[in-house]
C-alpha positions in Angstrom: 28.3 35.5 20.7 30.4 32.5 21.6 32.9 32.7 24.2 36.3 32.1 23.0 38.0 28.6 23.8 40.7 29.2 26.0 43.0 26.9 27.5 43.7 25.3 31.0 46.6 27.6 31.6 44.7 30.5 30.0 41.4 30.2 32.1 44.2 29.8 35.3 45.6 33.1 34.6 42.0 34.9 34.0 41.1 33.4 37.0 44.3 34.8 38.9 43.4 38.2 37.2 40.0 38.3 38.2 40.9 37.4 41.9 43.8 40.0 42.2 41.4 42.8 40.8 38.7 41.9 43.1 41.4 41.9 46.0 42.4 45.4 45.0 38.4 46.3 44.8 37.7 45.5 48.3 41.3 46.7 49.9 40.4 50.2 48.0 36.2 50.3 49.4 38.2 48.8 52.9 40.3 52.2 53.1 37.5 54.2 51.7 35.5 52.8 54.8 38.4 53.6 57.3 38.8 57.4 55.9 42.5 56.4 54.5 41.1 57.6 51.1 39.0 60.2 50.8 36.0 60.0 47.8 38.1 63.1 46.0 40.9 60.6 46.0 38.8 58.0 44.9 37.7 60.3 41.9 40.9 61.3 40.5 42.0 57.4 40.2 40.9 56.9 36.2 41.8 53.3 36.4 39.7 50.4 35.3 39.8 49.2 39.3 38.2 52.5 40.2 35.9 52.9 36.7 34.1 49.5 37.2 33.2 50.3 40.6 29.1 50.8 41.3 28.2 54.7 42.5 26.1 53.0 45.1 28.8 50.5 46.3 31.2 53.9 46.6 28.7 55.6 48.5 28.0 52.7 51.0 31.5 52.6 51.9 31.9 56.1 52.9 31.6 56.7 56.9 28.2 57.2 58.0 26.5 56.4 54.9 24.3 53.2 54.6 22.0 51.8 51.8 19.4 54.2 52.7 21.4 57.4 52.9 22.9 56.4 49.6 20.0 55.6 47.7 19.0 58.8 48.9 21.6 60.8 47.8 21.8 58.8 44.2 18.0 60.4 44.2 19.2 63.8 45.2 22.3 64.0 42.4 20.1 62.4 39.3 22.2 59.0 39.0 21.0 55.9 38.5 21.2 53.2 40.7 23.5 51.4 38.2 25.7 53.7 37.3 29.7 52.9 37.5 32.2 55.8 38.3 33.5 55.6 34.4 29.4 56.3 33.7 29.5 59.9 35.8 29.0 62.7 33.8 31.2 66.0 34.5 28.2 67.3 36.4 27.5 64.6 38.0 31.0 64.3 39.1 31.2 68.2 40.3 27.8 67.5 42.5 29.4 64.5 44.3 32.9 66.1 45.1 30.9 68.8 46.2 28.7 67.1 48.5 31.6 65.3 50.1 34.2 68.1 50.1 36.5 67.6 53.0 37.5 70.7 54.9 41.4 70.4 55.6 
């Protein structure tokens, strides 16, 4: 399938949009790492910014979880390494939330 021919202004606009989306994802991951955003709050968002994040990347952004622990959690929760948030099933999402439930 061939890519559509874009004008220079259309390419520039697409590039600006992509940069803005990447920046928002990076800010979201930083907020998750710092504890300003919790996993239940993140999973409650149903937009493309969150939906296209890989579950592994989200787990690695949680405080105290590194690459090895994230891999173990994915295996324990029976979630594929390549799964994105938007692709989580209801049971997978529920198990993930149960595991990271915070007591306020």
